[in-house]
TORZA-56943 format. One line per field, with one value per residue (C-alpha): residue in one letter; x, y, z; residue number from 1. Coordinates in pm, 1 decimal, always signed. Example, Ala and Ser with C-alpha at 12.3 -4.5 7.8 and 13.67 -1.06 7.14 Angstrom:
2
aa: c(a, s)
xx: c(+1230.0, +1367.0)
yy: c(-450.0, -106.0)
zz: c(+780.0, +714.0)
i: c(1, 2)
***
This chain:
462
aa: c(m, d, n, n, s, e, l, t, i, l, s, l, a, p, l, i, r, r, r, k, i, s, p, v, e, l, t, a, f, c, l, d, r, i, s, k, l, q, p, a, i, n, a, f, i, t, v, r, e, d, i, a, l, a, q, a, k, r, a, e, m, d, i, c, r, g, r, y, k, g, v, l, h, g, i, p, i, s, v, k, d, l, f, c, t, r, g, i, r, t, t, a, g, s, k, i, l, r, r, f, v, p, e, r, n, a, e, v, v, e, r, l, l, a, s, g, c, t, f, l, g, k, t, n, m, h, e, f, a, y, g, a, t, n, l, n, p, h, y, g, p, v, r, n, p, w, d, t, s, r, i, s, g, g, s, s, g, g, s, a, a, s, v, v, t, a, q, a, v, a, s, i, g, t, d, t, g, g, s, i, r, i, p, s, a, a, c, g, c, v, g, l, k, p, t, y, g, r, v, s, l, e, g, v, i, p, l, s, k, t, l, d, h, a, g, p, i, c, r, c, v, a, d, a, a, l, m, f, d, a, m, a, q, s, s, v, r, a, p, g, t, p, g, t, t, v, s, g, l, r, r, g, v, k, s, i, r, l, g, v, p, r, q, y, f, f, d, h, l, q, p, a, v, r, r, n, v, l, a, a, v, k, t, l, k, e, l, g, a, s, l, r, e, v, n, l, k, g, m, e, e, t, a, r, l, a, a, d, i, t, a, g, e, a, l, a, y, h, e, e, w, l, n, k, r, p, e, e, y, g, k, d, v, g, a, r, l, e, q, s, r, g, l, t, a, a, a, y, i, q, a, l, q, k, r, l, a, y, t, e, e, f, e, r, v, l, d, s, v, d, l, i, l, a, p, a, l, p, v, v, a, p, g, l, d, q, e, q, v, r, t, g, r, s, r, t, d, v, r, l, a, l, l, s, l, t, r, p, a, n, l, t, g, l, p, a, l, s, v, p, c, g, f, s, p, d, n, l, p, i, g, l, q, l, i, g, r, r, f, g, e, a, t, l, l, r, a, a, w, a, y, e, q, a, t, p, w, h, r, q, f, p)
xx: c(+1443.4, +1297.6, +1154.4, +846.6, +846.9, +1200.3, +1103.5, +1107.3, +1295.5, +1460.9, +1598.7, +1676.1, +1842.5, +2164.3, +2195.4, +2153.2, +2407.1, +2662.8, +2581.8, +2458.6, +2132.5, +2107.0, +1823.7, +1775.9, +1741.4, +1494.1, +1287.3, +1280.3, +1163.3, +870.1, +782.0, +773.5, +541.9, +313.1, +299.9, +209.1, -39.8, -215.7, -482.1, -578.2, -534.0, -564.0, -358.9, -236.3, -391.9, -66.7, +273.8, +570.9, +840.5, +1064.1, +1063.9, +1102.2, +1405.3, +1564.6, +1531.2, +1670.1, +1972.2, +2036.0, +2015.4, +2256.4, +2502.9, +2486.3, +2539.0, +2835.4, +2988.5, +2952.0, +2649.3, +2423.0, +2127.0, +1993.7, +1765.5, +1514.5, +1776.1, +1689.2, +1369.4, +1081.6, +748.3, +398.6, +201.3, -174.7, -315.9, -429.7, -75.8, +32.6, +335.8, +519.2, +496.7, +288.6, -88.2, -281.8, -641.8, -768.2, -938.1, -1175.3, -1281.9, -1282.3, -903.7, -805.6, -582.2, -448.1, -66.5, +62.2, +351.8, +463.7, +500.8, +312.2, +540.8, +553.4, +646.8, +936.3, +1046.7, +1050.4, +1231.6, +1491.8, +1531.6, +1616.7, +1296.7, +1209.2, +848.2, +691.0, +348.9, +17.2, -214.1, -583.9, -822.7, -1185.9, -1289.0, -1172.7, -1108.0, -1481.2, -1546.9, -1413.0, -1448.7, -1222.3, -1492.2, -1389.4, -1626.4, -1363.8, -1052.4, -1203.6, -1202.4, -889.4, -920.3, -806.5, -485.5, -600.0, -926.3, -985.2, -1361.5, -1338.1, -1265.6, -927.6, -1084.0, -1031.5, -982.4, -608.5, -680.2, -430.0, -152.9, -220.8, -263.3, +59.9, +253.9, +128.9, +192.2, +547.2, +453.5, +606.6, +821.5, +612.2, +343.5, +180.5, -191.7, -442.2, -689.9, -1003.1, -1228.9, -995.6, -860.4, -509.9, -613.0, -913.0, -722.2, -421.1, -642.5, -830.7, -513.9, -285.1, -21.4, +69.3, -95.6, -14.8, -236.0, -14.8, -127.6, -319.0, -65.6, +245.5, +260.2, +202.0, -108.7, +22.1, -30.8, -273.2, -621.0, -848.9, -1158.4, -1200.8, -928.1, -1037.8, -1008.3, -753.3, -425.2, -138.4, +76.7, +267.4, +141.9, +410.7, +489.3, +608.7, +611.5, +979.0, +919.0, +625.3, +853.2, +1122.4, +870.8, +704.0, +1035.9, +1098.6, +745.4, +689.6, +736.0, +1008.2, +868.8, +536.0, +623.8, +537.0, +801.7, +1061.1, +980.6, +1279.6, +1360.8, +1301.2, +1065.2, +1285.1, +1541.3, +1284.0, +1113.7, +1306.0, +1223.0, +935.0, +598.2, +666.5, +613.8, +314.5, -43.1, -300.7, -670.2, -940.6, -1270.2, -1582.2, -1812.0, -1863.6, -1544.5, -1625.9, -2006.3, -2064.8, -1781.6, -1762.6, -1648.8, -1310.6, -1235.6, -1324.5, -1125.0, -806.9, -815.5, -864.8, -578.3, -362.5, -460.3, -354.4, -20.8, +57.7, -22.1, +212.1, +482.9, +455.8, +210.6, -44.7, -410.5, -718.5, -1069.5, -1155.3, -1478.9, -1520.6, -1867.3, -2084.2, -1875.0, -2192.6, -2228.1, -1878.6, -1984.6, -2249.6, -2020.0, -1737.8, -1984.5, -2126.4, -1782.3, -1665.4, -1984.4, -1965.5, -1599.6, -1616.6, -1908.2, -1715.9, -1430.9, -1646.8, -1940.6, -1825.9, -1757.6, -2080.8, -2274.6, -2099.7, -1994.2, -2217.1, -2230.6, -1854.7, -1876.2, -1925.1, -2272.6, -2185.2, -1963.7, -2196.6, -2494.7, -2300.5, -2204.2, -2559.5, -2686.6, -2434.8, -2632.9, -2894.0, -2646.2, -2713.0, -2440.6, -2570.4, -2526.0, -2171.6, -2071.4, -2233.3, -2036.9, -1713.9, -1803.0, -1896.0, -1573.1, -1387.5, -1589.0, -1504.2, -1138.8, -1142.9, -1308.3, -1034.3, -759.4, -912.9, -891.9, -537.7, -435.3, -473.9, -339.5, -78.9, -266.6, -617.5, -659.3, -948.0, -1025.0, -940.7, -1244.0, -1546.7, -1548.8, -1314.4, -1304.8, -1654.9, -1724.1, -1703.1, -2080.0, -2174.4, -2394.4, -2439.0, -2232.0, -2352.6, -2214.8, -2403.4, -2773.1, -2719.0, -2686.7, -2504.6, -2426.1, -2074.2, -1944.1, -2078.0, -1933.3, -1588.6, -1574.2, -1729.8, -1414.7, -1164.7, -1351.4, -1298.9, -923.3, -987.7, -1239.6, -989.8, -677.5, -499.2, -244.2, -369.0, -224.5, -346.1, -121.1, -206.8, -326.9, -440.6, -669.8, -1029.4, -1122.2, -1143.7, -778.1, -863.3, -649.5, -766.3, -623.6, -555.1, -594.8, -384.3, -477.3, -225.1, -174.4, -121.1, +234.7, +263.6, +368.4, +684.8, +486.5, +229.6, +494.7, +689.7, +388.2, +298.3, +656.7, +667.4, +341.5, +456.4, +783.7, +597.7, +359.5, +393.8, +148.4, +400.2, +573.1, +258.3, +168.9, -60.3)
yy: c(-1128.1, -1240.2, -898.3, -838.4, -461.5, -431.2, -567.6, -222.9, -72.0, +165.4, -123.3, -368.8, -141.3, -79.6, -452.8, -533.1, -268.9, -406.2, -762.4, -865.9, -982.5, -1125.7, -1011.1, -1379.8, -1467.2, -1184.5, -1271.4, -1639.1, -1536.6, -1339.8, -1618.8, -1862.9, -1625.4, -1606.1, -1985.9, -2018.4, -1731.4, -1740.1, -1991.1, -1776.9, -1420.4, -1461.9, -1149.7, -1259.4, -1346.8, -1435.4, -1524.3, -1575.4, -1729.8, -1789.2, -1424.1, -1297.9, -1518.1, -1435.7, -1062.6, -1116.5, -1307.8, -1025.7, -768.7, -969.0, -999.8, -626.7, -532.6, -771.0, -604.5, -257.4, -155.6, -63.3, +138.3, +277.6, +196.0, -6.8, -234.7, -592.8, -499.5, -743.5, -571.7, -670.1, -498.9, -446.8, -645.8, -326.0, -234.2, -387.0, -612.8, -745.2, -1123.9, -1154.5, -1172.2, -864.9, -952.3, -635.4, -884.5, -977.1, -1285.2, -1079.5, -1025.6, -1360.3, -1441.6, -1090.7, -1087.1, -735.7, -679.3, -367.2, -258.5, +31.3, +334.9, +316.0, -52.7, +44.3, +306.0, +56.7, -205.2, +59.0, +125.0, -241.9, -374.8, -742.6, -818.8, -1102.2, -1109.3, -939.9, -870.8, -945.7, -652.9, -554.1, -631.1, -351.9, -144.0, -65.0, -127.9, -78.1, -419.4, -647.9, -914.7, -1060.5, -1323.0, -1454.2, -1485.8, -1485.5, -1215.5, -1072.4, -1133.6, -889.8, -1019.8, -898.4, -1093.0, -1315.7, -1295.0, -928.4, -746.8, -601.7, -294.7, -220.4, -194.4, -239.4, -489.6, -750.2, -492.3, -378.7, -733.3, -847.4, -564.3, -600.8, -977.6, -945.3, -1125.7, -819.3, -539.3, -277.4, -256.6, -24.1, +40.8, +274.9, +515.0, +646.1, +693.3, +585.6, +252.3, +303.2, +467.7, +244.3, -88.3, +78.6, +204.4, -125.2, -337.7, -107.4, +23.9, +349.3, +438.6, +749.9, +892.6, +1155.1, +1472.2, +1395.8, +1345.6, +1309.5, +935.8, +824.1, +620.2, +505.5, +132.4, +123.6, -13.2, +284.6, +319.9, +698.3, +895.2, +1212.8, +1060.7, +777.2, +801.5, +555.2, +540.5, +328.2, +110.5, +47.4, -58.8, +284.4, +647.8, +650.4, +357.3, +541.1, +840.2, +620.6, +448.7, +776.7, +931.0, +636.5, +639.0, +1013.3, +1196.0, +1453.1, +1675.1, +1705.0, +1911.1, +2244.9, +2513.4, +2519.6, +2181.0, +1957.5, +1646.7, +1402.9, +1379.5, +1157.5, +1421.1, +1643.7, +1381.7, +1465.5, +1836.4, +1785.3, +1959.8, +2276.4, +2501.8, +2308.2, +2437.0, +2161.8, +2210.2, +1998.5, +2019.5, +2128.9, +1970.5, +1626.6, +1433.1, +1383.7, +1357.8, +979.9, +781.6, +468.9, +557.7, +385.1, +571.9, +909.2, +839.3, +733.0, +1006.1, +1277.1, +1125.0, +1153.4, +1518.9, +1573.4, +1399.7, +1622.0, +1928.5, +1805.3, +1761.3, +2133.1, +2162.4, +2440.9, +2339.0, +2524.5, +2434.1, +2489.3, +2513.5, +2280.7, +2348.3, +2118.8, +1804.3, +1592.6, +1630.9, +1504.7, +1138.3, +1188.6, +1395.7, +1142.2, +861.2, +1035.7, +1107.6, +752.0, +602.4, +800.5, +728.8, +362.5, +303.2, +462.9, +215.3, -93.9, -42.2, -280.3, -562.7, -482.7, -523.3, -840.8, -1021.0, -899.1, -1240.0, -1231.1, -940.1, -1003.3, -925.1, -598.4, -446.9, -557.6, -399.9, -78.9, -52.3, -122.5, +152.8, +389.0, +370.3, +591.4, +873.9, +1169.3, +1367.3, +1675.6, +1509.4, +1402.6, +1748.4, +1918.4, +1687.9, +1788.7, +2155.7, +2123.9, +1936.0, +2257.4, +2442.5, +2183.5, +2194.3, +2571.6, +2526.3, +2288.5, +2510.0, +2813.0, +2632.7, +2517.6, +2882.3, +2914.9, +2571.7, +2332.9, +2006.6, +1887.3, +1607.2, +1360.4, +992.0, +773.1, +551.7, +615.4, +249.6, -41.3, -319.8, -472.4, -845.7, -1028.0, -1080.7, -747.5, -524.1, -229.4, -66.1, +122.8, +462.8, +584.2, +557.3, +547.2, +248.1, +290.5, +69.4, -69.5, +58.9, +411.7, +424.1, +310.6, +571.8, +861.2, +1024.8, +945.6, +1060.6, +1436.0, +1405.7, +1222.8, +1482.5, +1762.8, +1575.6, +1679.3, +1446.4, +1239.4, +975.3, +720.6, +632.5, +390.9, +570.3, +292.3, -4.6, -74.1, -286.7, -578.0, -517.6, -378.9, -99.9, +261.9, +512.9, +886.0, +1071.2, +1374.2, +1586.7, +1836.5, +2108.4, +2027.9, +1894.0, +1902.2, +1538.6, +1639.7, +1821.8, +1542.5, +1275.4, +1491.9, +1531.1, +1163.0, +1061.3, +1283.1, +1129.5, +777.6, +815.8, +937.8, +640.1, +258.3, +168.9, +129.1, -149.2, -360.7, -619.7, -923.2)
zz: c(+294.6, +624.8, +714.8, +500.4, +561.0, +417.8, +76.3, -80.4, -371.3, -124.8, +83.7, -195.2, -453.6, -253.5, -184.6, -553.5, -652.0, -400.3, -518.0, -173.8, -334.3, -682.9, -914.4, -996.9, -628.6, -573.1, -881.2, -782.8, -434.6, -582.0, -824.1, -532.9, -343.9, -648.2, -672.3, -304.9, -281.7, -618.4, -505.1, -206.1, -339.3, -720.0, -791.0, -1136.0, -1470.6, -1647.8, -1499.4, -1734.1, -1516.7, -1818.9, -1924.5, -1566.0, -1494.9, -1831.1, -1757.1, -1405.6, -1540.6, -1788.9, -1509.2, -1293.6, -1579.7, -1655.6, -1290.6, -1258.4, -1564.4, -1414.2, -1620.1, -1327.5, -1457.4, -1129.9, -838.4, -1042.9, -1197.9, -1107.7, -919.7, -994.3, -1055.8, -1164.3, -1441.0, -1453.4, -1743.7, -1915.1, -2031.6, -2362.4, -2323.2, -2626.6, -2650.1, -2330.8, -2356.9, -2247.1, -2160.7, -1987.5, -1756.0, -2037.1, -2227.6, -2546.1, -2537.0, -2385.4, -2685.5, -2754.2, -2760.7, -2843.9, -3080.6, -2893.8, -2533.3, -2383.6, -2354.9, -1975.4, -1997.0, -2224.8, -1972.7, -1688.1, -1895.5, -1983.7, -1609.6, -1558.4, -1401.9, -1418.3, -1519.9, -1322.9, -1487.0, -1555.6, -1264.5, -1230.0, -1262.3, -1298.4, -1656.0, -1888.3, -1571.9, -1563.8, -1195.0, -844.2, -677.7, -886.1, -894.2, -1229.2, -1377.7, -1622.1, -1405.2, -1057.9, -789.1, -633.1, -259.5, +4.9, +167.2, +510.8, +490.8, +190.0, +235.4, +128.4, -196.7, -288.2, -444.6, -810.6, -1085.1, -1009.6, -732.6, -844.8, -849.6, -492.4, -362.1, -527.7, -363.8, -6.6, -12.8, -156.5, -475.7, -642.0, -504.4, -687.0, -953.4, -1203.6, -1237.8, -1394.8, -1236.7, -1412.6, -1110.9, -831.9, -955.9, -813.6, -486.5, -408.4, -397.8, -235.0, +48.1, +75.5, +79.5, +280.1, +39.5, -137.5, -468.3, -672.6, -947.5, -1112.6, -1286.4, -1605.4, -1884.8, -1666.4, -1742.0, -2099.8, -2181.3, -2520.0, -2541.1, -2248.7, -2327.9, -2257.2, -2046.2, -2067.9, -2243.0, -2065.8, -1717.8, -1749.7, -1558.1, -1502.9, -1192.9, -939.6, -654.8, -394.2, -40.1, +74.1, -37.3, -137.7, -371.0, -529.1, -588.5, -745.4, -972.5, -1066.1, -1168.1, -1402.2, -1544.3, -1592.9, -1919.1, -1854.4, -2128.8, -1943.3, -1638.8, -1491.3, -1555.0, -1279.3, -1123.9, -1046.4, -1244.6, -959.9, -666.0, -449.4, -355.5, -184.2, +32.1, +350.6, +353.4, +595.1, +609.5, +809.1, +508.8, +372.7, +407.9, +429.2, +354.6, +518.2, +323.8, +511.4, +254.9, +103.2, +184.5, +553.7, +523.4, +511.5, +669.9, +876.9, +1232.6, +1203.2, +880.3, +1031.4, +1346.3, +1166.5, +902.4, +1165.4, +1365.0, +1052.6, +1015.7, +1378.5, +1317.0, +1018.5, +1228.1, +1501.6, +1236.4, +1159.7, +873.5, +895.7, +872.0, +757.9, +660.3, +294.5, +97.3, -199.5, -331.9, -540.4, -505.4, -490.6, -867.7, -952.6, -942.9, -1210.8, -1431.3, -1411.3, -1479.2, -1788.1, -1933.1, -1867.9, -2012.4, -2335.4, -2397.9, -2293.1, -2530.7, -2816.8, -2761.7, -2701.8, -2937.6, -3211.9, -2963.7, -2781.7, -3105.5, -3222.2, -2901.0, -2616.2, -2449.1, -2383.5, -2139.5, -1769.4, -1639.5, -1461.7, -1732.7, -2013.1, -1837.5, -1774.6, -2141.4, -2255.4, -2025.8, -2187.9, -2512.2, -2345.5, -2282.5, -2513.6, -2687.5, -2505.4, -2163.7, -2251.6, -2375.6, -2075.0, -1843.2, -2016.9, -1980.7, -1612.4, -1555.7, -1630.3, -1365.6, -1099.9, -1198.2, -1151.4, -808.3, -694.2, -830.3, -659.1, -324.7, -402.8, -443.8, -66.0, +39.6, -97.9, -48.1, +32.0, +288.0, +273.7, +322.3, +22.7, +89.7, +312.1, +419.2, +477.7, +219.0, +181.2, +159.6, -173.5, -180.6, -27.2, -243.4, -5.3, +268.5, +572.9, +673.6, +979.0, +900.0, +524.7, +295.8, -34.1, -332.7, -287.9, -621.3, -568.1, -217.6, -332.5, -609.6, -419.2, -277.3, -552.5, -863.2, -805.6, -868.2, -1196.3, -1305.1, -1240.5, -1350.9, -1030.2, -869.6, -577.0, -350.6, -96.2, +197.4, +483.3, +798.0, +1029.4, +1071.5, +1163.8, +1467.0, +1219.3, +1120.5, +776.7, +625.8, +598.3, +350.2, +374.5, +43.9, -46.6, -350.3, -487.0, -741.1, -1105.8, -1146.4, -766.3, -717.7, -529.4, -259.0, -245.4, -192.5, +51.3, +282.2, +251.9, +332.8, +643.2, +766.0, +682.2, +874.4, +1183.9, +1192.2, +1194.6, +919.3, +634.9, +829.6, +867.3, +606.2, +610.0)
i: c(1, 2, 3, 4, 5, 6, 7, 8, 9, 10, 11, 12, 13, 14, 15, 16, 17, 18, 19, 20, 21, 22, 23, 24, 25, 26, 27, 28, 29, 30, 31, 32, 33, 34, 35, 36, 37, 38, 39, 40, 41, 42, 43, 44, 45, 46, 47, 48, 49, 50, 51, 52, 53, 54, 55, 56, 57, 58, 59, 60, 61, 62, 63, 64, 65, 66, 67, 68, 69, 70, 71, 72, 73, 74, 75, 76, 77, 78, 79, 80, 81, 82, 83, 84, 85, 86, 87, 88, 89, 90, 91, 92, 93, 94, 95, 96, 97, 98, 99, 100, 101, 102, 103, 104, 105, 106, 107, 108, 109, 110, 111, 112, 113, 114, 115, 116, 117, 118, 119, 120, 121, 122, 123, 124, 125, 126, 127, 128, 129, 130, 131, 132, 133, 134, 135, 136, 137, 138, 139, 140, 141, 142, 143, 144, 145, 146, 147, 148, 149, 150, 151, 152, 153, 154, 155, 156, 157, 158, 159, 160, 161, 162, 163, 164, 165, 166, 167, 168, 169, 170, 171, 172, 173, 174, 175, 176, 177, 178, 179, 180, 181, 182, 183, 184, 185, 186, 187, 188, 189, 190, 191, 192, 193, 194, 195, 196, 197, 198, 199, 200, 201, 202, 203, 204, 205, 206, 207, 208, 209, 210, 211, 212, 213, 214, 215, 216, 217, 218, 219, 220, 221, 222, 223, 224, 225, 226, 227, 228, 229, 230, 231, 232, 233, 234, 235, 236, 237, 238, 239, 240, 241, 242, 243, 244, 245, 246, 247, 248, 249, 250, 251, 252, 253, 254, 255, 256, 257, 258, 259, 260, 261, 262, 263, 264, 265, 266, 267, 268, 269, 270, 271, 272, 273, 274, 275, 276, 277, 278, 279, 280, 281, 282, 283, 284, 285, 286, 287, 288, 289, 290, 291, 292, 293, 294, 295, 296, 297, 298, 299, 300, 301, 302, 303, 304, 305, 306, 307, 308, 309, 310, 311, 312, 313, 314, 315, 316, 317, 318, 319, 320, 321, 322, 323, 324, 325, 326, 327, 328, 329, 330, 331, 332, 333, 334, 335, 336, 337, 338, 339, 340, 341, 342, 343, 344, 345, 346, 347, 348, 349, 350, 351, 352, 353, 354, 355, 356, 357, 358, 359, 360, 361, 362, 363, 364, 365, 366, 367, 368, 369, 370, 371, 372, 373, 374, 375, 376, 377, 378, 379, 380, 381, 382, 383, 384, 385, 386, 387, 388, 389, 390, 391, 392, 393, 394, 395, 396, 397, 398, 399, 400, 401, 402, 403, 404, 405, 406, 407, 408, 409, 410, 411, 412, 413, 414, 415, 416, 417, 418, 419, 420, 421, 422, 423, 424, 425, 426, 427, 428, 429, 430, 431, 432, 433, 434, 435, 436, 437, 438, 439, 440, 441, 442, 443, 444, 445, 446, 447, 448, 449, 450, 451, 452, 453, 454, 455, 456, 457, 458, 459, 460, 461, 462)
***
């Protein structure tokens, strides 16, 4: 385990199966990393060493007895603290739920336990997932492993930070406005937001039931495919799609048509982001993909629509606590929920209706191409105390900038992925975003894997 880039499910699973590496040894390694890095990175809210080692010992015993469950058996993962975990507190990054210990696991947690995963602990996050910076007033900020004076991105910041620092081999997060892809891009790992409904949200504390998604955060594309296959509901699949995404990764991109948007996604980018994303587009073309420009009209309005839907649904969930315990919310989330009281029912319903029109616009474009390419973030990770970011001559609020390019895929429910595509002059990661057709995760992962294998970024960790 000396080579940081080899700490992947893909590399470790064969060694575990052949008993070259013990699940107990691997889990102890991750727990030691957590102990050493928690003061600097603050990726975790709760770590249960006793439960993790007990699960690892059980996995080792099963494997020794010939009861190998598959590639995730004995793999230690972290879990965003929004997923209910039986017997382990689930805080949602809040003071309000600091003593909440669920009696049942979220469905996706059950799936991963059934696959043989070991659970290391619950990762730090933006309070109630209602933010993109992971500046948590109750449990402290998650710091970017590449530069601890900068944010990790959120709301699944602890999950991304734990993965890129080998405190966990993989993690699971949620994505309502970009909360898997934002920290994955900011921290330099792979984050997949599947098609809406492909991964169960039962037992996940909601932010917006219309826009919430759950998905994996991993060190490489193959790991994301392996995790997705374990997490996904097999009954929720487009007719004719295969049962796994892993088997098709090596098919390359020669038959794939890639669309590069003329509007919105490339309008306000920092120079390093533009340069690296366009270089990634060039690489995919050299690998054999066909490229064409596409028109995606009216994307400027998606931020407001997503914000209105989220505000209405978040207020519905939080209203009782907001009335009785307002002082227990952090300043930013409390203010955002209070502002939601001014949203009219008409505005909420109109946002839902317009959401359908934007979904149709995306799907119209995806009739002519297989995937849409765009930056995941317009900027590199901002500083912890930074309130605005500069893109060219423009200054934008940090939160709005971070959410600007990821929200469209939540609004439409289409699958989207962030994969590392380079670094800024300050050695900060940059993410390429791929958006696919509904139930098109296999094509999405296939293109990302081809790009990843042709570039060095997936082998670079802080």
